[in-house]
C-alpha positions in Angstrom: -38.3 73.7 -23.9 -40.9 71.5 -22.1 -41.0 67.7 -24.7 -44.4 65.8 -23.9 -45.0 62.0 -25.0 -47.7 60.3 -24.8 -48.5 56.7 -25.1 -51.3 54.0 -23.3 -53.4 54.4 -26.7 -54.8 51.4 -28.4 -57.9 49.8 -29.5 -60.5 48.6 -27.0 -64.2 47.4 -26.4 -67.0 49.8 -25.4 -66.6 49.5 -21.4 -63.2 48.9 -21.1 -60.5 50.8 -19.2 -57.4 52.0 -21.1 -54.6 54.3 -19.4 -52.6 57.0 -20.7 -49.5 58.8 -19.5 -48.0 62.0 -20.4 -44.5 62.0 -20.2 -42.4 65.0 -19.6 -38.8 66.2 -20.1 -38.7 68.3 -17.3 -40.3 68.5 -14.2 -44.1 69.2 -15.9 -47.7 69.6 -13.0 -45.5 70.6 -10.3 -44.4 73.8 -12.5 -47.1 74.2 -14.6 -50.7 73.3 -15.3 -51.0 70.1 -17.5 -53.9 69.3 -19.2 -55.4 66.7 -21.9 -57.3 67.0 -24.7 -58.8 65.3 -27.9 -59.8 65.5 -31.0 -61.9 63.8 -34.1 -61.2 64.9 -37.7 -63.6 67.6 -38.6 -63.8 69.0 -35.2 -61.8 71.2 -33.2 -59.6 70.0 -29.9 -61.8 69.2 -27.0 -60.6 69.5 -22.8 -60.7 66.2 -21.4 -59.4 67.1 -17.8 -56.6 68.9 -16.2 -54.2 69.0 -13.1 -53.4 72.2 -11.5 -50.0 72.8 -10.1 -50.9 72.1 -7.1 -52.1 68.9 -8.2 -56.3 69.4 -8.3 -57.2 67.5 -10.5 -60.4 69.0 -12.8 -62.3 67.4 -15.6 -64.8 67.7 -18.2 -68.6 67.1 -17.9 -68.5 64.4 -20.8 -66.1 62.3 -18.3 -67.0 63.0 -15.0 -67.4 59.7 -13.2 -65.4 58.1 -15.6 -62.3 59.7 -16.4 -59.7 60.7 -14.3 -56.3 62.5 -13.5 -53.6 62.7 -11.8 -49.4 63.2 -11.8 -47.0 61.1 -10.3 -44.0 63.2 -9.2 -41.3 60.3 -9.0 -42.1 59.2 -12.4 -43.3 62.6 -13.9 -45.6 62.1 -15.9 -49.5 63.3 -15.8 -52.0 59.8 -16.6 -55.6 59.5 -17.9 -57.2 56.7 -16.4 -60.2 56.4 -18.6 -63.2 53.7 -17.4 -66.3 52.8 -19.2 -64.9 53.6 -22.8 -67.8 54.7 -25.1 -67.9 54.8 -28.9 -67.5 58.9 -28.8 -64.4 58.5 -26.6 -62.9 57.6 -29.9 -60.2 60.4 -30.5 -56.4 61.0 -30.8 -55.5 62.5 -27.1 -52.9 65.0 -26.8 -51.0 66.3 -23.9 -51.0 69.5 -23.2 -48.5 71.4 -20.4 -48.8 75.6 -19.8 -47.5 78.5 -18.1 -50.7 78.7 -15.7 -51.3 77.6 -12.2 -55.3 76.2 -12.8 -55.6 74.2 -15.6 -57.5 76.3 -19.0 -60.2 75.0 -20.9 -58.9 76.5 -24.0 -55.8 75.1 -26.2 -54.5 78.1 -26.9 -53.5 79.2 -23.7 -50.9 75.5 -23.6 -48.2 76.5 -24.9 -46.3 72.9 -25.3 -48.2 69.9 -26.7 -47.5 66.0 -27.7 -47.9 64.3 -30.6 -50.7 62.7 -29.7 -52.2 59.2 -29.0 -55.2 57.4 -30.3 -57.5 56.3 -29.0 -60.4 53.6 -30.8 -63.3 52.4 -29.1 -65.2 49.9 -31.2 -67.0 46.9 -31.1 
């Protein structure tokens, strides 16, 4: 059983930056593909970024060039550095772990989820 906990959410203004961190109860991304998703009320969970077992990052087009996913084996964390935040980035952000080698864009492919952390971008 893998337990995931997100941290780092909060309230920021447009254009500011925020870093989310996902901590796993067991060695995480080196043994399984990990990803960040986000969700707003009334909408489906949206893929944001993923990292493969080998540490290769993947980013959704909506965040490419602004967000960066990375893994830290020493800390057993997967971080999401979010720069140039926009109003439309407001959502609950979830960390997820799969049994895959390469991250999937589909939430159904992930077995383990954190409880989520709220990101609010507001002026």
